[in-house]
N, C-alpha and C positions, 0 to 999 in steps of 0.2 A: 891487561886493561879491559879485556872483554867483559868482565863482571860489572863494569861501570855503565854499560850500554842501557840496561833497564832504567837507570837513574836519569838519563838524559831528558825524557819528557816530563819527569816528575815536577820540576819547578814551575813549568807552565801550567800543569794540572793543579798544583797547589795555589798558584796565582788566581786561577779561575775560582777555586773553592773559597779562598779568603775574600776576594772581591765580590762574589755573588752571594755568599751565605753568612759572612760575618755580620752579626746583628748590631753593629755599632756604626755611627756616622764617622767616616774618615775624612780628613781634610784633603783638599785638592792635591797638595804636594805629595801626600802619602799615597793617594790613588795612583798618581803618575809614577811614583817611585816603585810601587808594587807591580804595576803593569809592565813597566819597562824592565825592571829587574828580573821578573819571572820569564821574560822573553830572551834576555841576554844570558842568563845562567845556563840554559841548554847548550848554547854555542860554546860557552867556556867549558862545560863538562864534556863536550864532544872532542875538545882539542886533545886531551891525553889518549882518548880512544883512537883518534885519527893518527896520532904520532906512532902508536903501536903498530900501525899497518905499514909504516915506511920500510920496515925490514922484511916485508912479505908475509907477516904472520897471519893476515886475514885473506890472503889470496885463495887459499883452499876453502875458506868459509868455516865459520864456527857458529853454533847455536847456543844461545844463553837462555836456559829455561827460567820461567817465572813461577808458574804453578801448573799443576796437573789436575784434570777432572777425570776421575775413574767412574765410568758408567757401568762397569760390570762386564761389558762386552769388549770395549776398547778404552784406551786412555787418551783423552784429548789434552794435549800439552800446549799451553800458551807460552810462547817463547819469542825471542828476538834474534835476528840474524846479523852476524858480523861478517860481511863479505864486501868485495869491491863495489857492488851495486848499492848496498846500503851506505857505504862510506861516501860515495859521490853524491847520492841523493840526500842523505842525511846532513852532510856538511853544507850543501847548497841551501836546503830548507832552513836549517838553524841559523846560518849566516845571514841570509836575506831577511828572515823574520826579525832577527835582532836589529838590523839596520832600519827596517820599516817601523818597528815599534819605537825606536829612538826618535825617528822623524815624527811619529804620531804625538810624542810628548809636546811638540811645538804646534803641530797642525790642529790637534783637538783640544788645546788648552782652554779655549774660550767656550767650550760646550758646557751646558749645565752639569752640575756635579753628578746627579744620578745618571745622566746619559754618558758622562765620561767614565764612570765606574762600570756601567754596563758594557761600554765599548771595549775597555781593556780586559774585562772578564771574558767576554766572548772571543776576543782575539787570542787570548792565552789558551782557551779551550780549543780553538781552531788550530793553533800551533801544536798542542799536545796530540790532537787527532791526526794531524799530518805526519808527525814523527812516528806515531804508532803504525801508520800505513807503510812508511819507508823502511822501518826496522822490523816489521812483522815477519816471523818465520812460520806462521800458521794462519789459516784462513779465519779463525775466530777473532784474533787480534786485528787482522787485516780488515775484516768487515766491520768490526766495532769502530775502528778509526775512520773507515770509509763513510759510515753513516754519521759519525760525529762531525766530520768536515761538511757533509751535506746539510746537516741541521744548522751548523754555525754559519754557513754561507747564506742561508735564508735569513737568519737573525742579523747578519751584517749588511746584506744588501738592503734589507728592509729596516735599517737602523733608524732612519728618519721616519718613524712609524706614523707621524702626523701627516705625511704626504701620501695620498692614495697611490701615486705613481710608484713610490718606493716600495710600498707594501705589495702592490701588484707585481713588481719586478721580482721581489723575493719569492713570492708565491709561484711565479712562473718558473724560476730557477729550481725551486724545490720539487715541483710536480714533474717537470721535465726530467730531472736527474733521478727522481724516484722511479719513473718508468724504466729508465736504463738500469737502475739498481736492482729492480725486480728480475730483470734478465740476467744480471750478474749473479744474483743469489741462486737462481735456477741453475746456471752453469756451474757454479761452485758446488752446489749440492750434488749434481750429476757426477762431477769429478770426484767428490768425496765418496760417493757410493761405488764408483769404479775403482778407486785406489784404496779405500778402506782406512784412510788416515787423514787427519786435519793438517798435518805438517806439509808445507809447500815442497820441501825436498823429497818427501815420500811420494807426493802426488806426481812430481815431475819424473821420478824414477819409475813410476808405474805407467807412464804414458805409452811406452812401446808395447805394453801388454793389453791396451784398451782396443776394442774392436773399432775399425775405421768408421763404421756406420754410427757409432756412438761418439767417437772422437770429434767428428766434424760439428755436430750440434753443440757439444760442450765448448769447443773453441769459438764457435760463432756466438753463443750466448755471452761468454765472457768478453769477447771482443766488443760486442754491442754495448755491454755495460761500461767498459772502459771508454769507448768513444763518446758515450753520453756524458760522462763526467768531464771529458776533455773538449766538449762542445764541437764535435765533428759532425758532418752531415750524416744523418738527418736531424741530429739533436742540437744544432748550432744556434737556434733562434734565441735561447735564453741568455747567451753571453753578452750581446750588446745592451740588453736591458739591465744587466747587472751593474751598469755604471751608476745606478741610482744611489749606491752606497758612498761613504766618504772615500777620498782619494787613497789613503793608506790601505783601505780594504781592497780597492782595485789593484793597488801595487802588489799586495801579497797574494791575492787570489789569482791574478793573471800571470804571476812570474814563477813562483816555486811551489805553490800549494795545490789548491783544488783542481785547477784546469790541467795541471801537470800530473795529477794522480793517475789518470788513465794511461799516460805514457809510461809511468813507473810500473804499473801493473802489467802492461804488455811486455815490458822488458823483463820483469821478474818471471813471467811465464813464457819466455821466448821458446824454450824447447817444445812446449805444447803447440805453439803455432807453427813451428818448423815441421812438426809431424802432420799438420793439416794445411797443405800448400794452397788449397782452394780458399780457405779462410784468410790466409796470409795475403793472397792476391786481392781479396775483397778489402782487407784493411789498407793495402797499398793504394788501391783505386780511390777509396774514400779519403785517404790522406792527401793525395795529390789534387783531388777535386776540391777539398776544403781549402787547401793552400792557395789554389788559383782563385776560387770564389772569394775568399776572405781578402786577398790582395786587391782584387778588382773592386769590391764594394768599398774598401777602405779609401780608394782613390777619390771617391765622390762624396765622402763624409764632410760635414760642416762643423762637427763637434770633435774636439781633440780626444776626449775620453772614448767616444765611440770609435774613432779612428784607431786608437790603440787597442780597443777590444777586438775589432776585426783583424788587426795585426796579430794579436795573440792567437786567434783562431787559425790564421794562416801559418804562423810559425809552428804551432802544435801540429798542423797538417804536415809540415816538413818532417817533424819527428816521427809521426805515424807512418809516413811514407818509408822512411828508413827502417822502421820496425817491420813493416810489411814485406820489405825486400830482404829481411834477414840480417840487418845490421844494427842490433840493439846498442852496441857500444857507441856507434856514431850518433844515434839518437840521444843517448845519455850525455855525450859531450855537448851537443847542441842545446840540450836542456839546461846544463849548468851555465853556459855562456848566455843563453837567452834569459835566464832568471836574473842575471846581473844587469844587462842593458835594458830589459823591459821594466824592471822595478825602477831603474834610473830614469827612464822616460816618464813614468807615472809621477814620481816624486818631483821631478823638475817641472812637469806640466802643472802640478799642484801649486808650486811656488809662483809660476808665471800667471796662473789663473787667479791666485790670491791678489797679485799685483794688478790684475785687470778687472777688479770689482767683483770677483767671484765667478765670472762667466767662463764657461769652458768652450765657447764658440771659437773657432780658429781665427776668425776676423778680430775677435776681442783681444787676441794675443799680440796684435800688431803693436810694435814698439817695445816688446818685452826685452829686446836686446839692450835698451837704454834704461828701462825701469829696473830690471833684475838681471844684470849681465852674467852673474855667476850661474843662475838657473838657466839662462839661455844657452850658455856655452856647454854646460853639462848636458842639456837636452840635445844640443847639436852633436855632441860626441856620442850620446846614446843613439841618435838617429843614424849616424854614420856606421855604428856597429850593427844596428838593425838592418841597414841597407847592405852591409857587407862590403864597404869600400876596401879595395885590395890592399893587402899587406899591413896597413896601419891600424886596422881594427880587429878585435877578437871575433866579431861576427863573420868576418870573411873566412877565417880558418874553419870555423864550425860549419858554415854554409857550404864551403868547398868540399868538406868531408862528406856532407850529405849528397851533393851533386856527383861526387866521384863514386859513391856507393850506388847511386841511381844509374850512372853510365855503365858500371860494371855488372849490372844485375842480370843481364841476359838479352834475349832478342828484343824485348820491349824496353830496354834501357834507353835507347836513343830518343824515341818519342816522349817517354816520360821525362828525360833530361831536358828536352826542349820546352816542355810545359813548365817544369820546375824553374828553368832559367827565366822564362817569361814572368813567372810569379815573382822571382827575385828582382827583376827589373821594375815591376810594379811596386814592389816593397820600397825600393829606393825612391820611387816617384812620390808615394804618399808620405813617406817619412820626411823628405826634404821639402815637400810643399809646406809643411808646418814651419820648418826652419826658415824658409824664405819669407813667409808671412810675418813670423815673429821677429825676424831680423830687420824688417822695414821700419822706417821711422814713422811715428804718429805725433799728433798735436799734444797729447797728454804725456808728459815725461815724468810726472811726479810718482815716486816710489813710496808706497806705504812702509812704515817701519815694522818689518816682519822678517824673521830669519833666526840667526843665532847658531850656536854650536850644534844644537839638536838637529838642525836642518843641514848644516854644512858638512858635518862628519859623514853621514850616509851618502851624500852626493859625491864627496871627494873619493870615498872608498869605492863606490860603485863605478865612478868614472875611471879610476885606475884599472879595475878589473875589465871594464869594457874595452880598454885599449890594449893592455898587456896580457889579458887572459888568454888570448889566442895562442900564446906560446905553450900553453898547457894542454891544448886540444889533442895533440899526438900522444902525450903522456896519459891523458884520461882514457883515450881509446885503447891504448895498450894495457892500462891498469884494469879495465873492465873486460879484458879478454878478446878485444877486437883487433883488427888490422886496418891501417889506413890505405885505401886503394890508390894506386897511381894510374892516372889516365893520360892519354896523349896530350901533347902541347896545345893543339888547336882547341879542344873543348875547355881546357884550363883557361886559355886566353879569352875565349868567348864568355866563360863564367865570370871572369874578372871584369869584362866590358859591360856586363848586364847592369850592375849598379851604377856605373858611370852614365850609361844611356838613361837610366831611371832618374838620375839627378838632372840631366838636361831636359827630360820630359817634365819634371816638376817645375823647372824654371819657366818652361813654356806655359804650363797651366796657370802659374801665378801671374804671368804677364797678360794672359788672355783668359780671364775668368769666365767670359761668356761661352767660350768653347767647352770649358769644363761643365758649365750648367747645361749646355745642350746634350753633352754625353750623359750627364746624370739623369736628365729628363727621359732620355731614350732607355736607359738601363732600368729605370723604375717600372717600365711597362713590360719588361722581360719576365716571364713566368718563373724563371729560376730564382729571381730576386723577391718573389712574392710567396715564398714557402710559408711564412708565418701567417699571412692573410688566408691562404688556402687551408692551412691547418686549423685556423680558427673557424673558418666557414664550414668545413666538412666534419670536424670533430668536436671542438670546444662548444660551438653554439648548439649542436644537437645534444651533447652531453648535458649542458645546462638545462635544456628543455626537459629532458628526461628527469634530471635531478629535481627540477622545480615541481614537476607533476608528482613524483614520489614523495618529495618532502612536504608538499602541501596537502597530500591526500588525507592525512590524519586530521588536520585542521578542517578540511572540507567536510569530513564525516561528522565532526563535532558541531560544526556550524549547521549542517543539515539537521542534526538531531535537535539542536536548540530551536531551530525554526519550526520543527514539527511540534515541539512542546508548546511553542507560542500559539500555534493553530488550535491546540487542544485546550487553550485557556490558561496555561501555566505561564506566569510572568517570568521572563528570563532577563535579568539585568544585563545591560551592555549590548543587547541585540538591536540592530537597526530597525526602523519602523517598518510596518507591513508593506507600505507602498514601495519602499526601497527594495525590500525582499522580492516583491512581485515583479518589478520592472528592471532591477539592477541599477547600479549607478557607479560613478567614478570613485565614490567613497569606499564601497565594498568591492568594486572591480569584479562583479559577477555577471555572467550572462543571464538573460531573462528566464531561461528554463532551468536555472541551476538547481533550485530546490526540488523541482520535479525529477530531474535526472538523479540527484543524490539520494532522494528518499525512495525512489522506485527501484533501487538496487542495481543501477546501471554501472556502479563503480566497485564491484566486489573484488575484482582482480587487482585494481589499484590499491584498495584498502589492504589486501592480503600481503602484497609485496612491499608496501610502504612502511616507513617508520622502523620498527624493530620486530620483524617476523618471529624471531626466537622468543622474544618477550611475550608476544601475543599468544604463542602456542603454550607457553608455561602458564600464563594467567588463565587461558581457556581450560587447560587441564585442571588447574586448581579449582576453578568454578564448577567444572563437571564433577570433580570429586566431592565438592561440598554439596551440590544438588543431588547427587546420586547416592551418597553414602552418609555424610554427616547429618544431612537434614532428617534422616530416619530416627535420630536419637534426640530430637528436639522435644522438650525444652530443658533438658537436664544440664548439669554442670559440664559434663563431657562435651555436649553439643556446643555450649557457649565457648568452651576452650578451643574446640576445633574451628568454630567460626572466627574467633579472635585471631587464631593462627593464620587462617586463610586470608582474612582481611589485612592483617599485618604483613603477610607475605606479598600480597598484591601491592600494598602501599610501599613496601621496601623496594619492590621491583620498579615501581613508577619513579621512585627517587633515584634508583641506580641508573635508570635510563637517561637521566639528566647528564650523566658523564659523557654520553655521546653527543657532544655539542656541535660536531662538524667543523670545529676550528682546528686548523693545522697545528697551532701553537699548543693547544691542550693535548692533542694526540701525541705530539713530539715529547711533551713532558712525561706522559705515562710510559712511553716507550723508553725514555732515558731512565725512569725510575725502575722499570722492569729489568733493564740491562744491569743497573747497579745492584739490584737484588740477586740476579744470577751470578754476578761477579763475587758478591759476598758469600753466596752459597758455595761457589767453586773454591774460593779461598779457604773456607772452613773445612771443606772435604779434603783439601790438599794436606791438612795437618794430621790426618789419620795415620 
């Protein structure tokens, strides 16, 4: 059944193509059916592939080629991998995405038809890109899928594009992850140059032969790229803002797709990091720091979606900690369980929020137990699994596996275990704080008529997994090649007591909200919680200032030239009056000596580096050629032809420069178009 693997992402990709490019108006029911069907079919196609692994056929791993690109020097093969890692991650991604899209059929049903069609189109492309990441056997397909989910995350977070806050949040996520992606691309390029192949198995086989001085930078760059996608310190600031998108987007993005992509990449390249212990130590330190910071910040949140966002950051930190300590199988087991209960929490919170007038404030959820009892109890079960209540929840088994791996990791295991156990206690505190508030009675008990099978089926399925899924943790760890560590009884009991203490702490915080507000007020003044403010002050503000100067320099030059013509007696339409030019005004926002400085040549450097320096050089060369050579043949036909060519060339270049709009959406479109052209070229050459 390995030959079916390349077909698993195809329905989602076709769903995107039909919904986004089909030039006919589709009714609402057809849009929903296409969007949901394109997300459910990958899960159904994955079933026979997964069943073929039950007899151990994929334990050794198999590579399914798709196409080959012969460059003359080497052959770059685009392929998919059928191995335990891709089975666990692919099954989790396909299953959770199918349930979230079924839920979306009800949640997004009232959206305007064009927005509904755009939502399902991008969600399907998002799913296709994530499946490409988890199944990729080479860095080409991996990076194409990686960038696809990054682009889709921007479009989904900024889905409500009429809200400046949503657009700003999408842009923030895109730019932050693009910085990390540039580091990842550099690391993958260095690894390719060292290994001489684009296949991941070939790269990992070449790791022992790479010089240590080169191996550490390669592992470091790839690790930073993965941590950026997974919102770990210092790239964590984009994740809470990502809550501006619809609830199904948050449920999918935070559970099994984009945020988990970094964990999957680190697990896929585990032998590389095992050969670079200093980088693995850095990964482990950043993971435990993010787990503790995310849990502490989540305790003081007043918005349930932001609370769950910081919770995701913290839980991914636990996975990164396990990966840094050399336990990728444990991290993958926690990834699978976390995907179930975190998507359950988001979907249940969406139902309770809908019944609370659309507000996501925690206080607005008060009384949800009586308005939406099904949603409340499913949320409570998801919170119990997130907290890791002993024995009865799946989260306890995966969390204990992580704590056991930390305890057994070496001399630093005990202090790391203490910090991880403290984060686990805080996890229970913030999770059950929402449960206690939503379970209290309120004056308004009227429940709006919203729900149905599209809502209940995903909630019930995810609830079952959040409870009984823990029985599969040991199997998942063994299937992916790991072993479950056994630790002494005392740390096991203390790990089990941590969530219980967290529940008691949550009860105390709900009963005494003033104490929580005092803690929140103190924490807001801690510099560690002001990373975003400091980043804006030291980097974003200065970058905007430089970009403003460079971007306005060309307009400044044109304005100065127009003012000079006005002084020479030439009428320039649209230019402000002379008194405004002389003294400046709020209308033109110019200093008093602007014209003097601009016309006296005090801005040549700014003019040189602003706008399009390459275009300036080409136009200058064309003008020099015309004045130095073509002008000698004036006024014959050849001269007029050359002059027409030069003028047309300059005009064409001026028109081409309009492509550089500076808009992220336009740049992303041309990048996607170029990638599609490269894929078509590669597909064509593979038939030779």
